[in-house]
N, CA, C and O atoms as CSV, one atom per row, in Angstrom:
chain,resi,resn,atom,element,x,y,z
A,1,MET,N,N,84.710,285.233,-41.342
A,1,MET,CA,C,85.919,285.154,-40.532
A,1,MET,C,C,85.993,286.373,-39.569
A,1,MET,O,O,85.871,287.553,-39.898
A,2,SER,N,N,86.242,285.818,-38.159
A,2,SER,CA,C,86.287,286.841,-37.139
A,2,SER,C,C,87.641,287.887,-37.176
A,2,SER,O,O,88.627,287.588,-37.850
A,3,ASN,N,N,87.586,288.912,-36.524
A,3,ASN,CA,C,88.853,289.726,-36.464
A,3,ASN,C,C,89.955,289.048,-35.994
A,3,ASN,O,O,91.100,289.227,-36.410
A,4,TYR,N,N,89.568,288.125,-34.973
A,4,TYR,CA,C,90.567,287.346,-34.177
A,4,TYR,C,C,91.305,286.330,-35.108
A,4,TYR,O,O,92.516,286.127,-35.015
A,5,GLU,N,N,90.446,285.670,-36.063
A,5,GLU,CA,C,91.008,284.779,-36.996
A,5,GLU,C,C,91.838,285.464,-38.011
A,5,GLU,O,O,92.873,284.936,-38.418
A,6,SER,N,N,91.431,286.624,-38.441
A,6,SER,CA,C,92.215,287.457,-39.353
A,6,SER,C,C,93.486,287.828,-38.893
A,6,SER,O,O,94.489,287.722,-39.599
A,7,PHE,N,N,93.499,288.333,-37.547
A,7,PHE,CA,C,94.771,288.571,-36.890
A,7,PHE,C,C,95.654,287.332,-36.860
A,7,PHE,O,O,96.846,287.448,-37.143
A,8,GLN,N,N,95.194,286.290,-36.572
A,8,GLN,CA,C,96.108,285.173,-36.588
A,8,GLN,C,C,96.667,284.895,-38.021
A,8,GLN,O,O,97.868,284.684,-38.189
A,9,ASP,N,N,95.860,284.899,-38.942
A,9,ASP,CA,C,96.324,284.804,-40.455
A,9,ASP,C,C,97.253,285.804,-40.702
A,9,ASP,O,O,98.222,285.445,-41.371
A,10,LYS,N,N,97.217,287.110,-40.297
A,10,LYS,CA,C,98.145,288.112,-40.550
A,10,LYS,C,C,99.478,287.726,-39.846
A,10,LYS,O,O,100.508,287.901,-40.496
A,11,MET,N,N,99.563,287.263,-38.698
A,11,MET,CA,C,100.570,287.020,-37.879
A,11,MET,C,C,101.051,285.656,-38.363
A,11,MET,O,O,102.237,285.387,-38.167
A,12,ASN,N,N,100.316,284.817,-38.936
A,12,ASN,CA,C,100.718,283.429,-39.360
A,12,ASN,C,C,101.116,282.631,-38.134
A,12,ASN,O,O,102.165,281.991,-38.212
A,13,TYR,N,N,100.421,282.589,-37.025
A,13,TYR,CA,C,100.393,281.814,-35.826
A,13,TYR,C,C,98.890,281.614,-35.425
A,13,TYR,O,O,98.107,282.563,-35.459
A,14,TYR,N,N,98.496,280.313,-35.031
A,14,TYR,CA,C,97.405,280.046,-34.800
A,14,TYR,C,C,97.497,279.371,-33.243
A,14,TYR,O,O,98.208,278.399,-32.987
A,15,PHE,N,N,96.627,280.086,-32.234
A,15,PHE,CA,C,96.658,279.722,-30.907
A,15,PHE,C,C,95.969,278.407,-30.789
A,15,PHE,O,O,95.020,278.155,-31.532
A,16,LYS,N,N,96.413,277.506,-29.850
A,16,LYS,CA,C,95.803,276.295,-29.431
A,16,LYS,C,C,94.851,276.583,-28.306
A,16,LYS,O,O,93.841,275.912,-28.097
A,17,ASN,N,N,95.235,277.631,-27.584
A,17,ASN,CA,C,94.530,278.108,-26.324
A,17,ASN,C,C,94.384,279.558,-26.322
A,17,ASN,O,O,95.359,280.283,-26.126
A,18,ILE,N,N,93.161,280.037,-26.540
A,18,ILE,CA,C,92.971,281.510,-26.667
A,18,ILE,C,C,92.610,282.034,-25.250
A,18,ILE,O,O,92.104,283.149,-25.125
A,19,GLY,N,N,92.867,281.233,-24.176
A,19,GLY,CA,C,92.453,281.832,-22.935
A,19,GLY,C,C,93.486,282.376,-22.064
A,19,GLY,O,O,93.203,282.732,-20.921
A,20,ASN,N,N,94.704,282.464,-22.550
A,20,ASN,CA,C,95.928,282.883,-21.765
A,20,ASN,C,C,95.624,284.441,-21.337
A,20,ASN,O,O,95.083,285.260,-22.079
A,21,LYS,N,N,96.000,284.648,-20.223
A,21,LYS,CA,C,95.915,286.144,-19.687
A,21,LYS,C,C,97.160,286.536,-18.979
A,21,LYS,O,O,97.977,285.718,-18.558
A,22,GLN,N,N,97.261,287.745,-18.875
A,22,GLN,CA,C,98.394,288.362,-17.964
A,22,GLN,C,C,99.805,287.969,-18.486
A,22,GLN,O,O,100.701,287.600,-17.727
A,23,LEU,N,N,99.938,288.072,-19.811
A,23,LEU,CA,C,101.154,287.605,-20.437
A,23,LEU,C,C,102.219,288.705,-20.812
A,23,LEU,O,O,103.266,288.407,-21.386
A,24,ALA,N,N,101.927,289.858,-20.491
A,24,ALA,CA,C,102.794,291.046,-20.928
A,24,ALA,C,C,104.165,290.841,-20.380
A,24,ALA,O,O,105.153,291.125,-21.057
A,25,LEU,N,N,104.265,290.315,-19.074
A,25,LEU,CA,C,105.566,290.294,-18.452
A,25,LEU,C,C,106.393,289.084,-19.036
A,25,LEU,O,O,107.618,289.166,-19.135
A,26,VAL,N,N,105.790,288.113,-19.367
A,26,VAL,CA,C,106.454,286.993,-20.009
A,26,VAL,C,C,106.886,287.499,-21.352
A,26,VAL,O,O,108.053,287.331,-21.706
A,27,GLY,N,N,105.921,288.176,-22.207
A,27,GLY,CA,C,106.279,288.517,-23.473
A,27,GLY,C,C,107.314,289.541,-23.586
A,27,GLY,O,O,108.053,289.602,-24.569
A,28,ASP,N,N,107.390,290.453,-22.466
A,28,ASP,CA,C,108.568,291.475,-22.485
A,28,ASP,C,C,109.809,290.784,-22.359
A,28,ASP,O,O,110.784,291.142,-23.019
A,29,ALA,N,N,109.857,289.721,-21.479
A,29,ALA,CA,C,111.255,288.922,-21.216
A,29,ALA,C,C,111.494,288.207,-22.424
A,29,ALA,O,O,112.664,288.249,-22.805
A,30,VAL,N,N,110.618,287.497,-23.196
A,30,VAL,CA,C,110.932,286.626,-24.293
A,30,VAL,C,C,111.234,287.665,-25.507
A,30,VAL,O,O,112.136,287.356,-26.285
A,31,LEU,N,N,110.602,288.753,-25.687
A,31,LEU,CA,C,110.906,289.657,-26.654
A,31,LEU,C,C,112.310,290.167,-26.578
A,31,LEU,O,O,113.042,290.216,-27.567
A,32,ARG,N,N,112.686,290.565,-25.312
A,32,ARG,CA,C,114.137,291.006,-25.076
A,32,ARG,C,C,115.036,289.910,-25.419
A,32,ARG,O,O,116.035,290.119,-26.107
A,33,LEU,N,N,114.739,288.762,-24.980
A,33,LEU,CA,C,115.730,287.568,-25.273
A,33,LEU,C,C,115.931,287.445,-26.817
A,33,LEU,O,O,117.047,287.271,-27.307
A,34,CYS,N,N,114.781,287.546,-27.559
A,34,CYS,CA,C,114.897,287.352,-28.995
A,34,CYS,C,C,115.555,288.401,-29.660
A,34,CYS,O,O,116.342,288.217,-30.588
A,35,VAL,N,N,115.186,289.723,-29.108
A,35,VAL,CA,C,116.025,290.823,-29.771
A,35,VAL,C,C,117.523,290.725,-29.644
A,35,VAL,O,O,118.330,290.878,-30.561
A,36,LEU,N,N,117.813,290.423,-28.255
A,36,LEU,CA,C,119.207,290.305,-28.000
A,36,LEU,C,C,119.842,289.182,-28.690
A,36,LEU,O,O,120.991,289.361,-29.095
A,37,ASP,N,N,119.257,288.016,-28.894
A,37,ASP,CA,C,119.676,286.827,-29.628
A,37,ASP,C,C,119.923,287.294,-31.187
A,37,ASP,O,O,120.925,286.899,-31.784
A,38,GLU,N,N,119.116,288.014,-31.711
A,38,GLU,CA,C,119.250,288.598,-33.042
A,38,GLU,C,C,120.336,289.596,-33.171
A,38,GLU,O,O,121.094,289.577,-34.140
A,39,TRP,N,N,120.432,290.469,-32.217
A,39,TRP,CA,C,121.484,291.373,-32.113
A,39,TRP,C,C,122.895,290.792,-31.962
A,39,TRP,O,O,123.874,291.252,-32.549
A,40,PHE,N,N,122.919,289.757,-31.139
A,40,PHE,CA,C,124.155,289.097,-30.748
A,40,PHE,C,C,124.838,288.581,-32.048
A,40,PHE,O,O,126.060,288.621,-32.192
A,41,SER,N,N,124.043,288.130,-32.918
A,41,SER,CA,C,124.436,287.474,-34.264
A,41,SER,C,C,124.596,288.493,-35.351
A,41,SER,O,O,125.439,288.368,-36.239
A,42,THR,N,N,123.803,289.462,-35.265
A,42,THR,CA,C,123.852,290.438,-36.596
A,42,THR,C,C,124.129,291.944,-36.110
A,42,THR,O,O,124.390,292.788,-36.968
A,43,GLU,N,N,124.082,292.278,-34.833
A,43,GLU,CA,C,124.143,293.571,-34.345
A,43,GLU,C,C,123.087,294.531,-34.810
A,43,GLU,O,O,123.299,295.719,-35.056
A,44,SER,N,N,121.906,293.904,-34.912
A,44,SER,CA,C,120.843,294.661,-35.460
A,44,SER,C,C,120.381,295.617,-34.252
A,44,SER,O,O,120.862,295.578,-33.120
A,45,ASP,N,N,119.465,296.397,-34.646
A,45,ASP,CA,C,118.857,297.461,-33.842
A,45,ASP,C,C,118.146,296.755,-32.707
A,45,ASP,O,O,117.488,295.733,-32.906
A,46,THR,N,N,118.283,297.302,-31.532
A,46,THR,CA,C,117.532,296.816,-30.266
A,46,THR,C,C,116.432,297.575,-29.871
A,46,THR,O,O,115.705,297.195,-28.953
A,47,ASP,N,N,116.215,298.773,-30.576
A,47,ASP,CA,C,115.097,299.711,-30.272
A,47,ASP,C,C,113.844,299.170,-30.648
A,47,ASP,O,O,112.863,299.879,-30.424
A,48,VAL,N,N,113.640,297.870,-31.266
A,48,VAL,CA,C,112.195,297.229,-31.541
A,48,VAL,C,C,111.592,296.965,-30.257
A,48,VAL,O,O,110.372,296.838,-30.152
A,49,ALA,N,N,112.451,296.866,-29.180
A,49,ALA,CA,C,111.749,296.340,-27.828
A,49,ALA,C,C,111.269,297.629,-26.976
A,49,ALA,O,O,110.709,297.487,-25.889
A,50,THR,N,N,111.490,298.713,-27.464
A,50,THR,CA,C,110.979,299.908,-26.743
A,50,THR,C,C,109.423,300.097,-26.789
A,50,THR,O,O,108.784,299.726,-27.773
A,51,ASN,N,N,108.800,300.711,-25.649
A,51,ASN,CA,C,107.420,300.916,-25.623
A,51,ASN,C,C,106.906,301.797,-26.743
A,51,ASN,O,O,105.752,301.719,-27.166
A,52,GLU,N,N,107.858,302.677,-27.224
A,52,GLU,CA,C,107.385,303.630,-28.203
A,52,GLU,C,C,107.138,302.752,-29.478
A,52,GLU,O,O,106.076,302.728,-30.100
A,53,HIS,N,N,108.167,302.096,-29.755
A,53,HIS,CA,C,108.038,301.153,-30.883
A,53,HIS,C,C,106.978,300.156,-31.022
A,53,HIS,O,O,106.386,299.936,-32.078
A,54,LEU,N,N,106.738,299.493,-29.783
A,54,LEU,CA,C,105.679,298.484,-29.654
A,54,LEU,C,C,104.364,299.282,-29.767
A,54,LEU,O,O,103.423,298.736,-30.344
A,55,LYS,N,N,104.219,300.496,-29.280
A,55,LYS,CA,C,102.978,301.055,-29.478
A,55,LYS,C,C,102.714,301.364,-30.993
A,55,LYS,O,O,101.571,301.283,-31.443
A,56,ASN,N,N,103.634,301.669,-31.664
A,56,ASN,CA,C,103.469,301.950,-33.158
A,56,ASN,C,C,103.100,300.529,-33.759
A,56,ASN,O,O,102.060,300.361,-34.396
A,57,VAL,N,N,103.955,299.584,-33.533
A,57,VAL,CA,C,103.364,298.231,-33.909
A,57,VAL,C,C,101.983,297.852,-33.662
A,57,VAL,O,O,101.372,297.184,-34.496
A,58,ALA,N,N,101.431,298.243,-32.541
A,58,ALA,CA,C,100.083,297.829,-32.122
A,58,ALA,C,C,99.134,298.661,-33.148
A,58,ALA,O,O,98.179,298.163,-33.745
A,59,LYS,N,N,99.555,299.998,-33.249
A,59,LYS,CA,C,98.667,300.806,-34.151
A,59,LYS,C,C,98.780,300.135,-35.601
A,59,LYS,O,O,97.730,299.854,-36.178
A,60,GLU,N,N,99.850,299.902,-36.134
A,60,GLU,CA,C,100.143,299.245,-37.426
A,60,GLU,C,C,99.233,298.011,-37.596
A,60,GLU,O,O,98.548,297.865,-38.609
A,61,TRP,N,N,99.242,297.196,-36.658
A,61,TRP,CA,C,98.511,295.993,-36.667
A,61,TRP,C,C,97.126,296.051,-36.352
A,61,TRP,O,O,96.421,295.042,-36.328
A,62,GLY,N,N,96.665,297.328,-36.082
A,62,GLY,CA,C,95.128,297.605,-35.698
A,62,GLY,C,C,94.739,296.931,-34.419
A,62,GLY,O,O,93.575,296.559,-34.266
A,63,LEU,N,N,95.677,296.745,-33.456
A,63,LEU,CA,C,95.369,296.013,-32.128
A,63,LEU,C,C,94.369,296.631,-31.317
A,63,LEU,O,O,93.719,295.967,-30.509
A,64,LYS,N,N,94.179,298.020,-31.499
A,64,LYS,CA,C,93.482,298.704,-30.539
A,64,LYS,C,C,92.027,298.140,-30.572
A,64,LYS,O,O,91.387,298.206,-29.523
A,65,GLU,N,N,91.453,297.600,-31.659
A,65,GLU,CA,C,90.082,297.177,-31.652
A,65,GLU,C,C,89.968,295.925,-30.806
A,65,GLU,O,O,88.866,295.465,-30.508
A,66,TYR,N,N,91.081,295.388,-30.431
A,66,TYR,CA,C,91.049,294.016,-29.550
A,66,TYR,C,C,91.275,294.341,-28.146
A,66,TYR,O,O,91.361,293.407,-27.348
A,67,ILE,N,N,91.390,295.625,-27.713
A,67,ILE,CA,C,91.727,295.990,-26.309
A,67,ILE,C,C,90.449,296.394,-25.765
A,67,ILE,O,O,89.682,297.178,-26.324
A,68,LYS,N,N,90.241,295.801,-24.599
A,68,LYS,CA,C,89.130,296.311,-23.787
A,68,LYS,C,C,89.639,297.491,-22.896
A,68,LYS,O,O,90.413,297.283,-21.961
A,69,GLU,N,N,89.219,298.628,-23.191
A,69,GLU,CA,C,89.834,299.810,-22.594
A,69,GLU,C,C,89.177,300.080,-21.117
A,69,GLU,O,O,88.032,299.724,-20.837
A,70,ASN,N,N,90.024,300.734,-20.243
A,70,ASN,CA,C,89.553,301.146,-18.991
A,70,ASN,C,C,88.730,302.459,-19.182
A,70,ASN,O,O,89.250,303.410,-19.767
A,71,PRO,N,N,87.554,302.524,-18.738
A,71,PRO,CA,C,86.753,303.682,-18.925
A,71,PRO,C,C,87.456,304.904,-18.463
A,71,PRO,O,O,87.147,305.928,-19.071
A,72,SER,N,N,88.262,305.007,-17.597
A,72,SER,CA,C,88.836,306.198,-17.238
A,72,SER,C,C,89.743,306.767,-18.225
A,72,SER,O,O,90.126,307.933,-18.134
A,73,GLN,N,N,90.129,305.924,-19.239
A,73,GLN,CA,C,91.266,306.356,-20.242
A,73,GLN,C,C,90.291,307.203,-21.288
A,73,GLN,O,O,90.903,307.919,-22.081
A,74,GLU,N,N,89.213,307.201,-21.353
A,74,GLU,CA,C,88.365,307.998,-22.160
A,74,GLU,C,C,88.907,308.019,-23.583
A,74,GLU,O,O,89.237,309.075,-24.123
A,75,ASP,N,N,88.994,306.805,-24.191
A,75,ASP,CA,C,89.372,306.684,-25.653
A,75,ASP,C,C,90.948,307.239,-25.891
A,75,ASP,O,O,91.298,307.470,-27.048
A,76,LYS,N,N,91.829,307.436,-24.853
A,76,LYS,CA,C,93.064,307.851,-25.306
A,76,LYS,C,C,93.907,306.650,-25.519
A,76,LYS,O,O,93.603,305.600,-24.954
A,77,GLU,N,N,94.862,306.720,-26.231
A,77,GLU,CA,C,95.696,305.778,-26.512
A,77,GLU,C,C,96.882,306.005,-25.507
A,77,GLU,O,O,97.611,306.995,-25.437
A,78,ALA,N,N,96.911,304.800,-24.703
A,78,ALA,CA,C,98.029,304.753,-23.710
A,78,ALA,C,C,99.219,303.897,-24.214
A,78,ALA,O,O,99.107,302.714,-24.538
A,79,LYS,N,N,100.373,304.612,-24.247
A,79,LYS,CA,C,101.618,303.986,-24.816
A,79,LYS,C,C,101.755,302.611,-24.237
A,79,LYS,O,O,101.916,301.630,-24.963
A,80,THR,N,N,101.696,302.543,-23.048
A,80,THR,CA,C,102.020,301.357,-22.246
A,80,THR,C,C,100.971,300.229,-22.544
A,80,THR,O,O,101.273,299.073,-22.838
A,81,THR,N,N,99.712,300.715,-22.429
A,81,THR,CA,C,98.621,299.601,-22.886
A,81,THR,C,C,98.860,299.051,-24.211
A,81,THR,O,O,98.759,297.834,-24.365
A,82,LEU,N,N,99.200,299.898,-25.299
A,82,LEU,CA,C,99.498,299.327,-26.643
A,82,LEU,C,C,100.536,298.430,-26.621
A,82,LEU,O,O,100.445,297.272,-27.030
A,83,ALA,N,N,101.765,299.057,-26.040
A,83,ALA,CA,C,102.938,298.150,-25.980
A,83,ALA,C,C,102.871,296.762,-25.068
A,83,ALA,O,O,103.581,295.793,-25.338
A,84,SER,N,N,102.053,296.777,-24.095
A,84,SER,CA,C,101.710,295.521,-23.256
A,84,SER,C,C,100.857,294.702,-24.004
A,84,SER,O,O,100.887,293.488,-23.801
A,85,THR,N,N,99.995,295.249,-24.955
A,85,THR,CA,C,99.306,294.349,-25.753
A,85,THR,C,C,100.197,293.474,-26.703
A,85,THR,O,O,99.971,292.276,-26.875
A,86,VAL,N,N,101.211,294.144,-27.301
A,86,VAL,CA,C,102.163,293.388,-28.154
A,86,VAL,C,C,102.860,292.282,-27.330
A,86,VAL,O,O,103.000,291.124,-27.724
A,87,GLU,N,N,103.306,292.795,-26.074
A,87,GLU,CA,C,104.231,291.841,-25.329
A,87,GLU,C,C,103.255,290.657,-24.980
A,87,GLU,O,O,103.623,289.488,-25.094
A,88,GLY,N,N,102.007,291.000,-24.555
A,88,GLY,CA,C,101.077,289.970,-24.126
A,88,GLY,C,C,100.924,289.092,-25.361
A,88,GLY,O,O,100.784,287.896,-25.106
A,89,ILE,N,N,100.921,289.403,-26.512
A,89,ILE,CA,C,100.640,288.570,-27.631
A,89,ILE,C,C,101.945,287.478,-27.800
A,89,ILE,O,O,101.834,286.281,-28.062
A,90,ILE,N,N,103.116,288.176,-27.591
A,90,ILE,CA,C,104.344,287.442,-27.609
A,90,ILE,C,C,104.489,286.503,-26.521
A,90,ILE,O,O,105.006,285.402,-26.708
A,91,GLY,N,N,104.035,286.901,-25.325
A,91,GLY,CA,C,103.907,286.011,-24.149
A,91,GLY,C,C,102.931,284.847,-24.470
A,91,GLY,O,O,103.201,283.685,-24.166
A,92,ALA,N,N,101.767,285.215,-25.105
A,92,ALA,CA,C,100.828,284.068,-25.301
A,92,ALA,C,C,101.471,283.058,-26.328
A,92,ALA,O,O,101.280,281.852,-26.166
A,93,VAL,N,N,102.181,283.493,-27.311
A,93,VAL,CA,C,102.695,282.700,-28.309
A,93,VAL,C,C,103.792,281.712,-27.482
A,93,VAL,O,O,103.882,280.512,-27.744
A,94,TRP,N,N,104.517,282.300,-26.571
A,94,TRP,CA,C,105.577,281.613,-26.017
A,94,TRP,C,C,104.913,280.324,-25.042
A,94,TRP,O,O,105.423,279.205,-25.009
A,95,VAL,N,N,103.804,280.675,-24.344
A,95,VAL,CA,C,103.068,279.629,-23.590
A,95,VAL,C,C,102.333,278.723,-24.576
A,95,VAL,O,O,102.463,277.501,-24.510
A,96,ASP,N,N,101.629,279.264,-25.410
A,96,ASP,CA,C,100.924,278.290,-26.307
A,96,ASP,C,C,101.670,277.451,-27.353
A,96,ASP,O,O,101.179,276.495,-27.954
A,97,SER,N,N,102.869,277.906,-27.492
A,97,SER,CA,C,103.791,277.059,-28.437
A,97,SER,C,C,104.717,276.092,-27.616
A,97,SER,O,O,105.739,275.597,-28.093
A,98,ASP,N,N,104.257,275.864,-26.305
A,98,ASP,CA,C,104.962,275.201,-25.479
A,98,ASP,C,C,106.493,275.648,-25.307
A,98,ASP,O,O,107.374,274.825,-25.057
A,99,ARG,N,N,106.710,276.873,-25.445
A,99,ARG,CA,C,107.862,277.579,-25.271
A,99,ARG,C,C,109.009,277.186,-26.317
A,99,ARG,O,O,110.174,276.856,-26.092
A,100,ASP,N,N,108.289,277.328,-27.593
A,100,ASP,CA,C,108.963,276.914,-28.875
A,100,ASP,C,C,109.793,278.215,-29.256
A,100,ASP,O,O,109.146,279.057,-29.879
A,101,PHE,N,N,111.089,278.508,-28.989
A,101,PHE,CA,C,111.723,279.787,-29.340
A,101,PHE,C,C,111.713,280.036,-30.684
A,101,PHE,O,O,111.689,281.239,-30.944
A,102,GLY,N,N,111.725,279.225,-31.719
A,102,GLY,CA,C,111.747,279.360,-33.157
A,102,GLY,C,C,110.498,280.003,-33.412
A,102,GLY,O,O,110.495,281.045,-34.069
A,103,ALA,N,N,109.311,279.455,-32.924
A,103,ALA,CA,C,108.003,279.929,-33.270
A,103,ALA,C,C,107.886,281.428,-32.851
A,103,ALA,O,O,107.455,282.293,-33.612
A,104,VAL,N,N,108.274,281.642,-31.669
A,104,VAL,CA,C,108.332,282.956,-31.052
A,104,VAL,C,C,109.181,284.083,-31.816
A,104,VAL,O,O,108.832,285.259,-31.922
A,105,GLN,N,N,110.296,283.547,-32.303
A,105,GLN,CA,C,111.251,284.238,-33.192
A,105,GLN,C,C,110.446,284.709,-34.370
A,105,GLN,O,O,110.474,285.905,-34.661
A,106,ARG,N,N,109.706,283.830,-35.092
A,106,ARG,CA,C,109.112,284.063,-36.381
A,106,ARG,C,C,108.017,285.087,-36.115
A,106,ARG,O,O,107.870,286.036,-36.885
A,107,VAL,N,N,107.211,284.911,-34.993
A,107,VAL,CA,C,106.056,285.822,-34.809
A,107,VAL,C,C,106.662,287.263,-34.566
A,107,VAL,O,O,106.147,288.243,-35.104
A,108,ILE,N,N,107.740,287.366,-33.765
A,108,ILE,CA,C,108.265,288.675,-33.470
A,108,ILE,C,C,108.814,289.425,-34.691
A,108,ILE,O,O,108.680,290.629,-34.910
A,109,LYS,N,N,109.466,288.505,-35.466
A,109,LYS,CA,C,110.017,289.005,-36.735
A,109,LYS,C,C,108.926,289.533,-37.488
A,109,LYS,O,O,109.071,290.656,-37.972
A,110,LYS,N,N,107.718,288.831,-37.694
A,110,LYS,CA,C,106.514,289.292,-38.411
A,110,LYS,C,C,106.048,290.620,-37.687
A,110,LYS,O,O,105.888,291.663,-38.320
A,111,LEU,N,N,105.841,290.524,-36.335
A,111,LEU,CA,C,105.188,291.721,-35.536
A,111,LEU,C,C,105.997,292.946,-35.508
A,111,LEU,O,O,105.427,294.014,-35.730
A,112,VAL,N,N,107.308,292.920,-35.252
A,112,VAL,CA,C,108.015,294.153,-34.624
A,112,VAL,C,C,109.088,294.587,-35.500
A,112,VAL,O,O,109.595,295.694,-35.317
A,113,TYR,N,N,109.564,293.672,-36.620
A,113,TYR,CA,C,110.653,294.246,-37.531
A,113,TYR,C,C,110.114,294.802,-38.833
A,113,TYR,O,O,110.883,295.294,-39.659
């Protein structure tokens, strides 16, 4: 089993199309919508959408091994790169699931809470 398949197993979401790119902006917007939707009904913490929290999520999930680093970063962990990776995954789920809000919410709860 590849690392990619293992990650999908952990996330409990399986992509139909693995070729989606540049999805961090979409993922950021969807994440904020899902977090605010959760907050509206439960007044839960909204800090889960911060770059600092998302960086920690990326570390916990071992996402660094999936990132193709810019050589100029010299193996440094860039907070925004790690956070954008999580947002990109969320954006990819949004697009891949045909904008299924429930599917995205389940993935976000698994990833960031």
